[in-house]
N, C-alpha and C positions, 0 to 999 in steps of 0.2 A: 279405085283412090294411092297413086303412087306416091309418096310422104321424099323429096330432095333430103337428104339430112343434109349433105353437101354442100346447099347454096342455101341452107336457113343454120349451118354455123354461120358461115359468114355477114349473115345479114348482119348487116350494124344494129339493129332495133334489136335483133335475139341474145347481142352479145352484152349489149350494154343494160339489159333490164336481165339476164336469164342470170348470167356468169356471173351478178352477183348477191341473185341473190341463193344459187347452189353453194354458192362458195360461205356466203349466209352459215345456209343451212346447217352445212358438215363442219362449218367453224363448232357450229353451237349440239352435236351434233356427238362429236371427236370429245368437247369439252367437257358436257352430259358426262358422256363414256368415267372420262379420265374425272369427277367429282364423285359419280358415284362408285367408282374403283379407291377414293379417297374415303369415302364413310365407309365397304365394308374392311378396307384396314381399319379403318377406326375401330369399328364391331371389337376384328381382330385382339387388337389392346386392352378394349373395353374386358373381355375373351379373358385373355392371360393375368390383368394386373383377378380379376378374382378369383380363380387361379387361384394365385400366390397369395389371399385373405389368408391372415388366419383371424378374420373376426369371424364370428360363431352367429345366426342369431335362432332366436328358439318358434320351433315350428308353430306355428299356428294354424287353428283349421279357416280354412278360406286365406290366409293370407298368399299374396302373388310372388314366389318365384321365377328365377331365373336359372339359366344354364353354371352350371362349380356354384355357387350362390354356396357359402359354407351354413349348414344347420343342425342342432343339435333340437334331442326331444329326447321323454323319455317315456319309456313301455313296459308290453311284455310283445318277446318274436310265439308267434304261435308255431312250436317246432313241432307239430302235428301235422301240421300245413305248409310246407316247402313245396318248393319250385326248381326241380337242377336243369338249366337249358344245356341241350346237347351241342356237338364241336364246335367250340370254342377253343379255338389255336390260340397260346400262347408259349415264344422256345419253339417254335419250330415243333408241340407237343400236344395233342389231341388232350379235353377235356371239358371244366364247364362250369358255367358262373351259377351262386348258390343263391337261391332267392327267397331269404324269407321274412314271408306278413308279421307285420310289427303295430299291433291295437296302441295310439298315439295317446288316443280320444274314442268317448265313451262315442256311437249311435255318429260315429265319423266313418269315409272311409280308411281302408287301408294300408299302411307307406308300406313302398315294397321294400326292406333291405337290398342291398346288392354283395353280399356278403365277401364277394371275394370271388376267386375262379381255385378251382381242385381239380389236380391229374386224373385223368381217366383210369382206372385198375385192369393191368390183364387180361385178370380175371371174368369172363364172358360174361355178358349177362350181369354183371354184379351194380350197387349203386354205391356211389362212395358212402363212409359215415357225414353225417351233413349235423345232426343233433346239437341242439344247446337249451340250454337253462331257460325256462318260460317267468324267470323270479324277476321282481320290476327292473328296473336298470333306466343308465341314460347312454344315449345312442347319438354318435357326429359324423357330420360325414358332411357330403358334394350330391346340388341337386344334379344331377342326371336320367338318364333315358336305357332303356331297357335295351341291347344288341337285336342290332337287323340284319339282316341280307335281300341280297338281289331280287334271291326267286325262292322259297320252298315247296320244298315240295309232298305236297297229303296237310294234314293236319298240323297243332299245335301240342295232343298232345293224343294217347294213343287211348283207347277206350280199356278203361275198366286198367288202367297203371295202379298201383299202388301208391299209396306215401310213400317218402318225398313225389313226388310226380317227374319225370322227363319229361323236355319238350322243346319244341324246335323251334327256336325263334318266338315264342309264343305275344301279342300285342298285351298290353292294357285293360281291352275289351275279353283277348279267353281270359286273361287270368282272374279277371273279376269271374265269368260263366265257375271253372277249376273249385274256386277257394271257394263259389256261394259265394261271397260279400263282394263290394262295393268297390276299387279299390283305386289311388289319388294316381292325376295324368304322370307322372315321372317316378322316378327310383332316387332309394335315398345310397352315393355310392361307399360304404362303408369306411370310415378311415384309416389310415395300415396300424398308426397307433390303438384306435380299441380292440375290445376282447369280444375273443368269440367268431376270428375273421380267417381267409385265407390271404393266396397270396393277392394284394393288392395293389394295381400297377394304373393309378388313374391318370389320365393326359388326355385332351385334347385332340378331339379324331383331326380334326381342321388342318390344314396351313396354315405358317402365323402370314402375320400381316406384308412380310416385306413381299410374298408373292404383287400381291395388291400393289404397292405402292411401283413396282416394276410394271405394269399392267399400269396406272395412272400415267407414268411416264412416259412410257409409249404412245398412246390417245391424245400425251399433249401434243407434243411431238406432232402427231399427226394433226394436228385444231393449225399447228405452228407453218408448216410446210405447206399445206392446203392455203393455207393468207396469206403464208411469202409466194407465191409462186400468181395469186391474181392479181398483189401489190406488183412484182416486179412485168407483169404480162398489159396492166395499166400503164404502168412507164414506160415498158417498150411500145407499146402501137400510139403515147400522146409523146413520144420522140418522133 
């Protein structure tokens, strides 16, 4: 059965009911997309404000945390159980992130502290010197996550590797298995001013809010264009 599109479009009943519904749908869709972009911009603003905040909260077992929230706690580094994340690039140089477990509370998951970036040595097969005292200390930093990669070839850890273990973008579960202990689902990005760290230049990985404001303006402009075309067509038809 053939559908006469030309006749359907020219049909008065079709234009009277379908076009207003289509206009309403498209206008609502574009407006909702614009509002969604404004919400994303607000989230980025909150993230930026969190990043710029100088207020530190004491990390307590089970407390909810958000990305880049400033945290502080006391504990002991487990220097004999450190992990070195390979293939981390900084300033076009190849190096490592040094992940050190911190026992901040008894019978609780370990807090993984990212102590920063260290350059790879030219010596083949050598590991960087990352020892740190296991004395009681206060550490400060920002809530963050483990570094991620789109595609990882092979396992995170090499079998029978000595400590500190070399890893390729491990997940929290893989870290937990390697350490033989539960770990928190986030890491603490050690403050640049804290002792026993390496190069630390923590920055939000995502773009700022201006990109979302631009997208929102585009969606709102499209909604206005659809509504304007509909009004123009109705006035033209009424003449």
